[in-house]
C-alpha positions in Angstrom: 2.2 -46.0 -34.4 0.9 -42.3 -34.4 -2.3 -41.0 -34.6 -3.7 -37.4 -34.3 -6.8 -36.8 -32.7 -8.6 -36.1 -36.0 -7.5 -39.6 -36.9 -9.6 -41.3 -34.5 -12.9 -39.8 -35.2 -13.5 -41.6 -38.3 -12.4 -44.9 -36.0 -14.7 -46.8 -35.5 -15.3 -48.8 -31.9 -16.5 -52.1 -31.5 -16.9 -53.8 -28.4 -15.1 -57.4 -28.5 -17.8 -58.3 -25.6 -21.0 -58.5 -27.2 -20.4 -57.1 -31.3 -21.3 -54.5 -30.4 -21.3 -51.6 -32.3 -20.7 -48.2 -30.4 -20.5 -45.3 -32.9 -18.0 -43.5 -34.0 -15.2 -41.8 -31.7 -16.7 -37.8 -30.9 -14.0 -36.3 -29.0 -11.1 -37.5 -26.2 -10.3 -37.1 -23.0 -7.5 -36.1 -21.8 -4.9 -35.4 -18.5 -3.6 -31.9 -19.0 -1.2 -32.2 -16.3 0.8 -35.3 -17.6 -0.4 -35.1 -20.9 -1.9 -38.8 -21.1 -4.9 -39.1 -22.7 -7.3 -41.0 -20.6 -10.3 -42.2 -22.3 -12.7 -42.0 -26.1 -16.1 -40.2 -26.1 -18.4 -42.1 -29.3 -21.5 -40.3 -29.2 -24.7 -41.9 -27.2 -27.6 -44.3 -29.4 -30.6 -42.3 -30.9 -33.6 -42.5 -28.9 -36.8 -42.3 -31.2 -35.1 -41.8 -34.6 -33.4 -38.9 -32.9 -36.5 -36.9 -32.3 -36.0 -36.9 -28.1 -31.5 -36.5 -28.5 -29.6 -39.1 -27.5 -28.7 -41.0 -24.6 -25.4 -40.9 -22.6 -22.2 -40.8 -23.9 -20.4 -44.1 -23.7 -16.7 -42.6 -21.7 -14.6 -46.0 -22.7 -11.6 -45.9 -20.3 -7.5 -46.2 -22.4 -7.2 -49.9 -20.3 -10.7 -50.8 -22.0 -9.0 -49.8 -25.2 -7.8 -53.6 -26.7 -6.8 -53.0 -30.6 -5.9 -49.8 -33.3 -7.3 -51.1 -36.5 -6.6 -49.4 -39.7 -11.0 -48.3 -39.5 -12.2 -49.2 -35.9 -11.3 -49.4 -32.3 -12.1 -52.9 -30.5 -13.0 -52.2 -26.9 -13.9 -54.1 -24.0 -16.9 -52.8 -22.1 -19.1 -54.8 -20.3 -21.8 -52.4 -19.8 -25.4 -53.1 -17.5 -28.2 -55.3 -19.2 -31.6 -53.8 -18.9 -34.0 -56.1 -17.4 -36.0 -57.0 -20.6 -39.4 -55.5 -20.8 -42.7 -58.1 -19.8 -44.3 -59.7 -22.5 -47.4 -57.3 -23.6 -51.0 -59.2 -24.2 -52.1 -60.1 -27.0 -55.2 -60.4 -26.4 -55.6 -56.9 -25.5 -56.2 -54.4 -28.0 -54.8 -51.2 -28.6 -55.7 -49.0 -25.5 -55.3 -52.1 -22.7 -59.1 -53.2 -23.0 
């Protein structure tokens, strides 16, 4: 199967380890000394409705790509999970009084 970089940009990337949709491919890292694709890049998530930019991009190594479909790419990546936010005391008001 031959695929151009332009065709990769139309494919959605899904993480099979947790079922999360990561987004669409925005870039490809290529090792120009040997001509091999090293990784695909997916833009990070939006911060607060996109007003504060985006998070860091997901750089997915080529070895972590499991399957190419007609419109999706399945990858297997384990991200470090952030600790859950402690629950807020509901008895306090908006300003914490």
